[in-house]
Every structure is written in C-alpha cells, then in structure tokens.
N, C-alpha and C positions, 0 to 999 in steps of 0.2 A: 485673383485675390478672393478670399473667403468673405462673402458679404452677407452671410446669414444673420438674422436679426435676433438670435438667442443670446442670452446673457444671464449669468448667475445673479446679477442685480436687477434683472427684469427691466432694464432701462434701454431706451432706443439706442442703437448704434449711431455714432456720430454721422452727420450729413457729409456728403461727398467732399465739399470744399473744406470743411473742418477736418475731415479725415486726412486729406492731402496735406494740410498745414501741419497736423500733428506728426505725420510720418516724416515730413521734411524736418521738423524740429528734432525728432528722435534721431534721424540720420545725422544731422548737423552736430547734435550733442555727442553722438558716438564718435564721430571723426575728431572733434575737438578734444575729447577726453583721451582718446588713444594717442593722438599726436602730442598732446601736452605731457602725458605721463610716461610715454615709452622711454625717453632718454634716461630717466632715473628709476626705471622698473627694477625692483629687487632691493632698492636702497632702504635702509632703516629710516625711521622718522628723524632720528637724531642726526644722521648724515645729511638728510635733505635740509634740515634747518641750519646746520652748520655751513654747508657749502653753497646752498641756493637761497636760503631764507624763505619767506612767504612766496609761493608760486603764483604769479599773476601774469605770466608771459611764457612764451615758448622758449625753452632753454637749450634746444638742440645745438644752436650755433655756439653757445657758451661752452658746451661740452664736446664740441667738434664732432657731432653726430649728424647723420642725415635725418631729415624730417620724415621722409617717406621711404619705407623699406617693404620688401615682399614678405608678408605674413598673413595669417588668416584673421587677424583682429578686424581688419576692414575688408580686405578682398574676399575672405572666406564668408563673411557675413552677407555680402551682396552677390556672391557667386552660388553658394550652396542652395539658396532659396529659389534659384531659377529652375531647380528640378521640378518645382510645382507647375509653372506654365509649360515647361518643356514636355511634361507628361499629360498635358491637357487639363490641369487643375482638377485631378480626380478627388473624390471625397475620401478615398482610402489609399492615398499615396503610401507606398511601401519603402522601407529602409533600403531594400534592394535597388529600387529605382533611383533613390538619392545617391547611393553608392555608384551606380552606373553613370550618373551625371558627373560625379567627381572625375571619372576616367575621361569623359568627353570634354570637360571644361579646364582641367589642370594640365599645364605643361611641366613635365617632370624637371625638377631642379631649377625652374625658371619663374614660376608664377604661383600665386595664391598662398602657399604654405611656407612655414619655416622648415627648410630642408636640413634638419639636424641629423638625419640618419635613422636607421632601424634601431628601435628600443631607446632612442634618445628623444626624438620628436614624435609625439603621439600621432599627429596627423600624417607625418611622413611614413611612419610605420603602417598606418591604416592604408595609405595609398599604395605602398608596396604589396600589402596583402591583396588589395583589390586587383592590382596589376597582375599578380600571380594567379588570379582566378578565384580568390576567396571572396564570397559574396557578403555584403552587409546583411545582418549585423555581426556576423562572425568576424568580419574584418576588424572590428573594434573591440572584440570581447576580451574579458579577463582571461577566459580559458585559452585564448589564442595568444594574447600579448602580455599577460601578467597584470596584476592589480596596480603596480606602481606606474606602469605606462597608461593603462586604460582609465585610471581615475584622476588624470591630470586635469587642469583647469580650462583647457581649450574649449570644450563644448559650451560652457556657459558664456564664453567670450564671443563666439560666432553665432549665437542663437537668436539674437534680437529680431531678425527679419521674420521669423516664424510667428512671433507675437504680433508684429506689425500687420501681417496679412489676416489676422483673426481678431479684428477690433470687437471688444466686448464679449469675446468667446474664449475664455481661458482654458476650457476643457479641450477644445480642438487645438488650441495653441500647444498645450502640453502633450497631446497625442503626436502632433507633427514634430515637436521639439525632441521627443524621445526617439522617434525614428531617425531624425536628422543627426542627432548626437550619437546614436548607436553605430553609425558608420565608422566612427573613430574612437568612441569611448564606451564605458560600461559602468555599472555599479553606481556609486554616489555621484559620479560626474553626470549621469543621466538625470538624477533628481535635481541637481543644481541647475542644469539646463532647463528643465521643466519649470522650475520656480521662476527663472528669469523670463521665460516666454510668457508664462501666466501673468506676471506682473506687467509686462509690456502690453499684453492684450487687454487686460482689465483696466489699465490706466487710461484707455480711451474713454471710459464711461465712469471712472471712479477716481477721486482725487485724495481720498483719505488713506494715508499710508498704512495705518493699522488695518483697515479693511482690505487693502491690497495684499498685505502680508498674510492675513487670515485666509483669503481666497486662494492664494498660491500654495500656502502650506497644506491646505486641505486636499490638495491634489497629488500629494506624494505620501509615501508610507510614514506613519507616525513613529516607527522604530528606526527610521533612517537617521544617519548622522546630520544630514542637511536639515531635516525637520527639527531635530533637537537643538542644532546650532541657532536656528532662527528664534526658537523660544528662549534660549539662554541669553541672546544678545538684545532682545527687545526691551 
C-alpha cells in the first residue's frame, strides 16, 4: 500500500487503525451497494417504484435472481489491485504490468469478468486482446476496440481499490487508476475512473463533498465530458 504522507489538503494521512477501519467501511459499502442494486440494474426509476417500491432490502429472491454472480464489480475491484503487491509495490507501476496480472489472475469464461464476448463486454474484449499478445494500454484502446466499447462504464466500477491504497494522495490515485483502467478502457472512461479513485483517496482526509469534487475534477482535463458533467450536476 502507498503510505506516503503527501496530500493536496496538507493534512496528515489517517493513522493505521483508522485507515483499516475506513478501508473496511469502503469495502463493505461497495459490496452492499453492488449486491443491493444488481437485480434491478438498468431499470427506470418508474419501474423500480412500481414493482419494488422503496428499496430497503435485498430483492434478489423476489426477482428469482442469484445474489452473487461472476463479474468485475466486486471480484475485479479486489483482483486487479493485486497487481501492485505482485510487482513489489513499485512507485511507477505500468499499465503493462497490470495487464499481465490480468492474464495471471483471470480464468477465462469462469472468473472475475462478465464474459459477454468480443465487442460486447469491454473487459472480455480486453482480456482476449491481452491473451492474443496485445499489451496494455493498447488492449483497451479506442484505436483497437472502438469508442463504443472502450468508453463503457466498467473502469469506474472496478477502480475503488486504487484510491484505497493511496489515502490522502489523490494525485497518485489518479495516476494508478488511469493505468489500471487503460488495460480495458480509454477516453472518457479513464477520466471517470480517475475521478472515482481521487474521491476515494481524498475522502480519507476530507469530508466536505464540495471539496472532494473540486479536488477530483482538478485532476482531469477541463474540456472532458466527465469534467463538464460534474460541473453541470453540482
């Protein structure tokens, strides 16, 4: 884990015990959120209200759906980050190293990803590129896979861990997040992943949501869609 004491807010990084508790809370929140929302992913608000009402419980049984399935929402979040210790926690971990870890950690058609097929599942597409010898970040590039595939939402979903290992250091979190996301994604998807990682990293030392958004947005291009979206929705 990155335990450097630098921070844009110039505040001390949380103490070890506090850090562990916050990581635990973040992981628990991630798992609860994914498992709670997965059964009605893609539903409109109107349909949710009509068929389920206010969500205060796990609804998978009601919808005859499994609670746990193989995808990168959870398993990817906690698998891809292991590229860091597997490579000796270097200060300059490369996208190529993270991509190589994908090949070591993932069992094709069995684990970690949604195996939707080439050009259907962004991560599946990237895995097949990697397996064919295409190195990251080319494996996830727009040039290789097309914008529609490369700019899907997956990168920001599996990126939390890179923020968690950089408490109080959003700059390093965004650097690592960009490299990790580029294994399978490109373009605006990278900026979205960087924002999430920066928010997570800075949340260890900052609780003001407005400050968190300012910090994260400052680390991506001002002319990006993600930056403009943040400003428009605030």
